[in-house]
C-alpha positions as CSV (number, residue, x, y, z in Angstrom):
1,M,108.4,88.2,191.8
2,I,110.9,90.8,190.7
3,G,108.4,92.2,188.2
4,L,105.9,92.6,191.0
5,L,108.4,94.5,193.1
6,I,109.4,96.8,190.2
7,S,105.7,97.4,189.5
8,F,105.0,98.3,193.1
9,T,108.1,100.6,193.2
10,T,107.0,102.3,190.0
11,L,103.5,102.9,191.4
12,I,104.9,104.5,194.5
13,I,107.2,106.7,192.4
14,F,104.2,107.7,190.2
15,L,102.2,108.7,193.3
16,I,105.2,110.8,194.6
17,L,105.6,112.4,191.2
18,S,101.9,113.2,191.1
19,V,102.0,114.9,194.5
20,K,105.2,116.8,193.5
21,I,103.6,118.0,190.2
22,I,100.6,119.3,192.1
23,I,102.8,121.0,194.7
24,S,105.0,122.5,191.9
25,L,101.9,123.9,190.2
26,I,100.4,125.3,193.3
27,K,103.6,126.8,194.8
28,K,105.2,127.6,191.4
29,K,108.2,125.5,192.1
30,P,110.4,123.9,189.4
31,F,109.0,120.7,187.7
32,P,110.5,117.5,189.2
33,K,112.3,116.2,186.1
34,R,114.5,113.6,187.7
35,L,111.5,111.9,189.4
36,L,109.7,111.9,186.0
37,F,112.7,110.2,184.4
38,V,112.8,107.6,187.2
39,M,109.1,106.9,186.8
40,L,109.3,106.6,183.0
41,F,112.3,104.2,183.4
42,G,110.2,102.1,185.8
43,I,107.3,102.0,183.3
44,V,109.7,100.9,180.5
45,L,111.3,98.2,182.8
46,V,107.9,96.8,183.8
47,S,106.7,96.8,180.2
48,S,109.9,95.0,179.1
49,I,109.4,92.3,181.8
50,Y,105.8,91.8,180.8
51,V,106.7,91.5,177.1
52,Y,109.5,89.0,178.0
53,E,107.3,86.9,180.2
54,V,104.5,86.7,177.7
55,Y,106.1,86.6,174.3
56,F,109.4,84.8,175.0
57,F,108.0,81.9,177.1
58,T,109.6,78.4,176.7
59,F,109.0,75.3,178.6
60,N,112.7,75.5,179.6
61,N,111.7,77.9,182.4
62,I,110.0,75.0,184.3
63,D,111.6,74.7,187.8
64,K,112.7,71.1,187.9
65,K,114.4,71.4,191.3
66,F,111.4,69.7,193.1
67,M,110.2,67.7,190.1
68,Q,108.3,64.5,190.9
69,N,107.6,61.6,188.6
70,G,103.9,61.1,187.6
71,P,102.2,58.6,185.4
72,G,104.5,56.9,182.8
73,P,106.4,55.9,180.9
74,V,103.6,55.0,178.5
75,L,104.9,53.5,175.2
76,S,102.9,54.4,172.0
77,P,101.4,51.4,170.1
78,T,104.1,51.6,167.5
79,G,106.9,52.2,170.0
80,A,107.9,55.4,168.3
81,Y,107.0,57.6,171.4
82,T,107.1,57.4,175.1
83,A,105.0,59.7,177.3
84,N,105.9,60.7,180.8
85,A,104.1,63.0,183.2
86,Y,105.9,65.1,185.8
87,F,104.7,67.1,188.8
88,E,106.1,70.4,190.2
89,P,104.8,71.6,193.6
90,Y,104.5,75.4,194.0
91,G,103.5,77.8,196.7
92,G,104.3,75.8,199.8
93,A,101.5,74.4,202.0
94,A,98.8,76.6,200.4
95,G,100.1,76.1,196.9
96,G,99.3,73.5,194.3
97,V,101.0,71.2,191.7
98,N,101.7,71.9,188.1
99,M,102.0,69.0,185.7
100,W,103.6,68.6,182.3
101,V,103.8,65.7,179.8
102,E,107.0,65.1,178.0
103,I,107.2,63.0,174.9
104,T,110.4,61.1,174.0
105,M,110.6,60.7,170.2
106,H,112.6,57.4,169.6
107,H,112.7,57.9,165.8
108,D,114.4,61.3,166.4
109,H,117.5,60.4,168.5
110,D,115.3,60.2,171.7
111,N,114.7,63.9,171.7
112,N,112.2,65.2,174.3
113,K,109.4,67.6,173.8
114,I,106.9,69.0,176.3
115,I,103.4,68.9,174.8
116,Y,101.1,69.6,177.8
117,Y,101.4,72.0,180.9
118,S,98.7,72.6,183.4
119,D,97.7,72.6,187.1
120,A,97.4,69.0,188.2
121,N,94.0,67.7,189.3
122,D,92.8,64.7,191.2
123,N,93.0,62.1,188.4
124,V,95.9,62.1,185.9
125,L,96.2,59.4,183.3
126,L,98.0,59.0,180.0
127,D,96.6,56.7,177.3
128,W,97.4,56.4,173.6
129,A,94.4,56.9,171.3
130,D,96.3,55.8,168.3
131,K,99.9,55.7,167.0
132,K,100.6,59.4,167.5
133,T,97.6,60.7,169.5
134,L,97.9,60.9,173.3
135,F,94.8,61.3,175.5
136,I,95.8,63.1,178.7
137,T,93.2,62.9,181.5
138,N,93.6,65.6,184.1
139,A,90.2,65.3,185.7
140,G,89.1,67.2,188.8
141,P,87.4,70.5,189.6
142,Y,89.0,72.0,186.4
143,N,88.9,69.3,183.7
144,N,92.0,69.9,181.5
145,S,91.7,66.6,179.6
146,I,92.6,66.7,175.9
147,K,93.7,64.6,173.0
148,L,96.9,65.8,171.4
149,D,98.7,64.8,168.2
150,V,102.2,64.5,169.7
151,E,103.9,65.8,166.6
152,H,101.9,68.9,165.9
153,E,99.9,70.0,168.9
154,I,100.6,71.4,172.4
155,Y,98.5,72.6,175.4
156,H,99.3,75.2,178.0
157,D,96.5,76.1,180.4
158,R,97.4,79.8,180.7
159,G,98.2,80.1,177.0
160,L,101.8,81.3,177.4
161,A,103.1,78.7,175.0
162,C,100.5,79.8,172.4
163,R,101.5,83.4,172.5
164,S,105.2,82.8,172.7
165,W,107.2,84.0,169.6
166,L,109.9,81.5,170.5
167,M,107.7,78.5,170.3
168,K,105.8,79.2,167.1
169,G,107.9,76.7,165.1
170,E,107.3,73.8,167.6
171,Y,103.6,73.2,166.9
172,V,100.9,73.6,164.3
173,T,98.0,73.9,166.8
174,C,98.2,75.2,170.4
175,Y,95.3,74.8,172.9
176,Q,94.7,76.9,176.0
177,E,92.1,77.2,178.7
C-alpha cells in the first residue's frame, strides 16, 4: 500500500515537473532543479520497493493475525512429516482467502517449512502420494492442484518464492502459475 502511495506521489511530481519544464522553456525561466531531484528520488524509492518485494520475498511475510486452520494435520505414511493447511482472509467482504501448506519435519527437530501458497478454492484436500510426496488439491475455478516432493519442491501461485533471492537455497524446483 505504501509503495502504491509513493508511486502515485512520484507520478504527480513528474507531471508537475513536466509542466514546469515546459513553462521554463517557453518563458525562459530557470530550470526547476529541486523538483527534478525530488522526482528522481521518488523513482529510486519506488524501484527499491519493487526490487525488495520481488527479489527479497519470504514466507515469513504472511499475515498470520487472522489465520484459520484448514485441512490437517495429515501424517505421512512413514510418520516423518505432518502436513497442515492454513487460511488467511484478505480484502474484507469483497476479498478472498489465501492458503498455505506447512510441513513439519519430525526427523529434523520438528522444523516447519511452507511448501505451497495460493488463493484458496472451493475444495482443498491434502493427501500423501508416497512417503515424501504430498498431493495438494485446491480445486475450483482456478485449479492450483499439484504434487510436491516436500523436501525439494515448493509452489507459489504468483511466483514470488521462485524469483526470491532469499529462498533459492530452500528448494530445488519451484512451481508457479
